[in-house]
N, C-alpha and C positions, 0 to 999 in steps of 0.2 A: 257655396258655403263661405260665410264670413262672419268670423268670430276674432276676437281678439288672439286666442290660442292659434287659431288656423293662420291668421296672418303673420304671427311671431314664426310658426313652423315654415312657411313659406320664405320668410326673410332668411330664416337660418339655413334652410337649403341653397338658397343662392350665395349665402356666405360661404358655405362649402363647396360652391362651384357645381352645383347640382340643379341648375336651373331648367333641364329638360324635366327632371322629376318634379321640380316645383310646379313646373306646368301642367302636368299628368297628376297631380296630387288628388284633386277633386274627383276625378274618374277613378282613381284607386279607392276613394274613401267610399264613392258610391256603389262601386261593385262588391266592396267588403261588406257592405251593409245589406246589399239585395241577396248575396250569398251566403250570410251569417258566416263569413270567414274568421278563422281563429287569428289572434293576435300574432302567431307565430309566421302563419301562411301570409297574412297582411305585409309583415315586415319583411318575410323573405321575398315577396313579390317587389317590394319597393327597392331591395338591394339589387335584386337581379336586373331591374331595367336601368339602375345607375350603373352597374357593371357593364353593361350593353351599351350603354351611351358613352362611357369612356373609351370603351373598346372602339367604337364606330368613329369618335373622334381622332383617336390615335391611329387608326387605319389612314383615316383622310389625309392626316398630317404626314404619314409615312410615305403615301402616295405623292404628295405635293412635293416632299423633299427628294425624291427619287428622280423628278425632272423626267418623267416618261412624255414623249413628244405626243402620245394618245394612249389609251388603254385597249388592251386587247386581252382575250381569255383563250384557253386551249379549246374550251367549247365552242369556239367561234371558226377554229382552225377547220379547214375542209381537208381532211387527210385521204379522203378518196381521190383528190384531185393531184395528189403527190404519193404514188404508189412506191415510190422507193425510199420513202422515209418509214422507219418504224415507229407506228404509233405506240405499241407496247412499250419501248424503250422511252417514247417522251412521257407518256403517263406515268412510267416508273420515276423519271426525274420530278414530277409533280410532287412526290412524297418528300422532296425537298432533302433527301438524305446528302445528297452531295455537297449540300451547304454545309451541314454537320461535318462531313469528312474533308471540306477544305480542297474540293473537286473541282474541276472546270468543265464546261460544255462549249464545243465549238460546232457553228451550223457554217458549213460551207456551199457554195452555189451559185449560180446566176442570179442576176437582179429579178425581183419578182416572185420568188418561189416561197416566200414566207418566213425567212430568215429573222427578220425585224420580230414579226408577228409573235413567232415562238418565243423568241429572247425577251420580250415583254410581257407574253403572258407568264412565262415561268417567274420574272420578276413581280409581278402583280400578286403570284401564287406566295411568293417568298414575303410580299409585304403583309399579305393577310395573316402569314403566320407569325407576324411579329418581328421580322428581320429588317435590318437595314439596307436599303438597296440605293445604287446610283446608275443612273443611264447616262450615257455619254457617247456621241459618235468620236471616231479615232482623231478626226481633223479638230473637232472642239477641245478634246484632251489635250493635244499637242499644243493648239494655240494658247489655251489657259496657262499649261505650264511656261510656255515662252514668254507670256505677258507677265508672269510673275516674278521673271528675272530683273525686270526694270524695277521692281518696288522691293525686291530682296525678300520674298516670300515663298521663294520655291519649295522650302523644306515644308512649310505649313501647307501649301496645295498639294505636295506629295502625299502628307500624311492624310487631307481629305478624302484624297482618292483611294487610300489604303485601309482607311477605316471600316467601311461598310462591309458587311457581311457577304454581299453580293454586288459585285462590279460589271455593269454591262457595257461593254465595247462595241458599237456598232460601225459597220461600212469600213472595216479595214481592206485597203487593197483600192478602194475607189480613188483615192489621191496619193501617189509617192510622197514619202517622207524625205526631209533631208537629214542629214548624218545627226544634226543637233536633235530632231525629232524622234529618231530612231534610238538616241541614248536616252531620251526621256522615257520611252515606251519601255526600255531594257529596265531603266530604273524602278519602275512602276512594277514591272513583273516580278523582279526580284524582291521587292518588298512585300507582294503578296503570296509569293510562293510558299505553299503550305500553311499560309496565314489567313487566306480568304478566299472564297470562290470568285471565277470570272465566267461570264457568258460572253463569247466573241463571235461576231458575224463577219466573212467574208466573201467576196465572190473572186477570190484568187486561190488555187492550189498553194500548197505549202511549197513547193519546188520553186514558186514564182515570187516566195516573200522577200529573197534576197534583193530581186529587183525594186520591189514595193517600199522595201525599208532603205534601200539605197547602201547595203553594206551586208554581204553573205555571213559575216562573222557574228554581227550582231543580231542577224535573223536566225541563225542557228541557236545562239544563246537565248533568245526570247521562245523559241519553239522548244526547246530543251525543258525549259521550265513550265511552260503552259502546256504541253503534251504529257509531262510525266505521270500527273493523275487527272485523265481527262475522259470525257465521251465526246466523240467526233461524229458528225452527222453530214454526209455529203449529199445534198438534194439535187438530185439530176432531174428535173421536171420542166412543165411549162409554167410561164409567167402568170401569176393571178391576175394582174392589172391588164395584161393583154387579152386574157380570157374575158374580163369586164367590158374592155373596149370591143371586143368582137361582139359582145351580146348587146351592147349598146347600139351596134351599127346593123344597117340593113344588110340583107343577102348581097345586094349589088355591091355595097362598100366593102364587105368581108372579101369579095372575089378581087376587088380592085387592090385590098390591103396585101392579100397573098401573093399578087404579082410584082409588089414593089422589090 
């Protein structure tokens, strides 16, 4: 269709930043004519598509700003491979009530059991529900805060980590922190306490956090705030990565791997 009125309508839709709707306008008009659609139904269909387009764009922006290293979903998680993990409790968390209640979620367990997968999957759910989410490893978090001292932006950087509805801190315990890094982590925990939710993953039991953080007193203060309103999962299972490696190896190679 190409009439002055049609061309002007397309221009106006683009001026309203409804480019996707402008591109599909001709198809909407043909469908309305073929089905003898009422003006109200035709207009409602246009508005619905505009809303869906805006929501999809907003979701993509939230996912990008969350800085996930990759995207995972709960549907992709093999709960049968981790029998010590309560699927019911994880699915309950996916309702995101814990974010509304400003509660925390902690996944403990050895490397490869799916801690990061679960953390990201819940983060993706949160993004889909309209929440602001930020993902970081503990080492990246501490590095960013230490770097902010050089240009006097530490308060602003702490605010950036404090403001999202959900902060995901991955890999706590993989590398020890110095005293300054532990103090940074405490400041952040204190800021977010009962103000925003945290999902945290760690390969260390809580009893070892004093060693990881380099200060037993700070570790106790952090755990006190982190655990006060929290759900803790201790996953005691095999590594997904090792399973995938085994599946890719021949039987002879698996036997050699078992003898190493």
